[in-house]
N, C-alpha and C positions, 0 to 999 in steps of 0.2 A: 470525625469520619479520617482512614487512612490517609497521609499525606502523598498525592500522586509523585509518580517517578518521573517528573517531567522535566526535562533540561530547560532550562529556561530562554526566554527568548531573545536576551541579549546573547547566551552563548549561542544559540540558532542561529543569529546574522550574523555570528562570526563564522561558524560552520559554512553557514553558504556563501560569505563573503570571499574565503578560500577556495571555495567549490571550482571555480575556472581555471586557475593553477593547476587542480589536483585532475579535471577532466582533462587537461591536457597533456598530463603525467608529468610536469613539471617539480609537484610536491607529493609528499606521503600523507593519507589522512591525518595522520599524528601532527603533520607541521600545519594542515590547513585549518585544524580545531584550535592552533594558537594564534591566530590572527585574533585580534582585540576590537573590534569596531562595535561599539555600545550603538550605532545607529545601522539599519540595515542600509547597505549599499545599493547603489543600482544595479548591478552585478548581482549580488544575493537576491533582490526581487525576482531580477528575470530567472533565476535558477530555480529560484523556491515556485516561480510559475509554471516553469515547464516541470516539474515534478507533479504538481497539480492538476497539468493540462496537459494530457496525450490521447491522439485522437485512436492509438494503438491500445491502450490500457482500459478495458472495460468499467464503466464509469456508468453510478447512477447519480444523474445531476438536475433535478427538481428547479422549476421554474423560481427565478428570485430567491437562491439562495445566499446564504452569507458567511458561510463557514466551509471551508473544505476538510475533508477528514482523507488522509492517504494512508493505507493500511500496506506494509510489508508482510506478506503471509506467506506459510508453506503448508498444503494441504495433509501433509504428514507429521507436522508439528501438532502437538496435544496443546500446546497453549493457544495456538490459533484456534483450535476446534473449541474450546472454551473461552475463547474471546469472539466468535462467530454468532451466538444467538445476541449478545449482547449488540452488537453491531447493527445486528437486523431489527433488534427492538429500536434504536436510537432512530432510524433511518424512517421506520414505522410511525415514530411519535413525535419526529421533527422535521416537517417536511420544506426546515430551510438548510438542509444539512447535504452537501455534497460527496459523495464515497467516489474513491478513487482506489480502483485493487491492483496494486503492483506486486503481481508475483514474483516471489523471490525464491527459487527452488532449490537448497540448502540441504535437503535430505536423500538425496541421489537421484537416480535414473527415473524412478517411480515417478518422482516428485515435479520433475520437469515432464514426464508425460503428462501428468493431471494438468499442468500449469497450460501446458501448450494445449490439450483439449479444451478446459476451460476457458482460456483466451479466444479460441476459433468460433467457441459454440454463440460466441455475441454476433455472429453472422447470422444465425438464424434466430437471434432474440432469445436463446435460451441461455445464457450464463445466469441469471439468478439461479435459475433452479438447476444448475448442474453446481455451481458455487455450494450452493446448500446441500445438493447430496454429496457431494464428494467432502465438505466438511463435516457430513454426518455419517461418513463411512469410517468403522471401527479399526483399529490394527493397523500394520503396514499395508500400501496399496500396492496393486500390481494390475497389469495389462486388463485382466479379468474384473478387476473390482473398478475399476474405472469405466470400461464397459458396462457394467453393472449400474454403476450411478449413473451413466448416461442412459439408461434406456430408464432410470424411475424418475430421470428428468425431462422425460418426453424427448429426447435428443433425436435427432434423425441423423443415425450414425453413418451412412454412407454419405449425406451430405456434409456431415463433420470430417469426413476423412478429404472430401474433396476441398473444404476450407482451408485444411491442413497443409495443402500441397499449395493452395492457389493463393493464399497470404503466408505464406512461409515466411517471406523477408520482413515483413511486419511482424509477425509473430516472434522471429529471433531478433529483430530490433528492438522491440520493448524490453524482451527480458534481457537482452544487454543491458539497455538502459536502467532496468531496475538494479543489477547488479553492479552498476556505476553510483548511481544515487546511495545504494547501501554503503557505499564505499564511503563516498561525501560527510554522509551522515554519519558514519563511523559505528555503522551497526556491527554488534557483534553475534546476533543472532534473530529469528521471529518468534512471536511478532514483533512488530514496531510499528508507530504509526506518527505521522505529522499533521496535528490537526490546528490550522492557522498556522500561524508562526511557531508552534510549539511541539516539540520533539517529544514522544513516550517510548522510548526503550523497552518495550515490556507488555504485557496484558495487565487490562485494568476492567472492572466490573462495570454495569451498567451507571451506576451513580459516578462512578469516576470518568466514564465518556461526557456526562453531562457536565459535568463541573468543568473538565478540559474545553468543553465547545462552548460554556458559558466564559472562561476565562480567554478563549482566542475572541468571540465577540466584543469583551470589554477592551480587549487591547490587543487589534489585529497587527499592530507592529512588532508585539512581541518583548516590549520593553518594562513588563511587570516582575517586581523580584520575586523570587523564589525562597 
């Protein structure tokens, strides 16, 4: 099996250990990554928890989950679209995986519009359907194709517009946090995943996701060597 492009858990702890200073603007991402703690500090664990838990971020959280998968994605990213069915299959076959969607629109205005619509759709219980429809849209997105995806997903368009307005501060806030977390993790683009304490800066197939989840279960503190 092809070796997973995982940033070792020790490196993950180092990244997160520098995150508090980075968040405050005291250091840049490169400096944060030079931190050298082998054991996750309390601050590192707190930041990791914040990345994994956010009431504004769309989330699939089954009862009794034991591994959290955080995915940073853009609806216009071809590799995110390729990863999408594998993530869906993982959640379907493994009822103890929590999936957190961290929209990181890096491909321009249409990506931001799609991300905002997807986040807003959670207030009418349609995030899964709209996420799927947007990921299955081919080519570049536009306002028209986003509306078409919403129609396919059964989204109430009028309610979506109302929720975009009513929850603007929450949506703005989570998109800002997603961008900050991406910087903390040193991400260069989408997709990227944080699986337990392990960072995968790129897409993998279903087998790779299973392997990463299994590693996170065996080593929740991220101390396994890679």
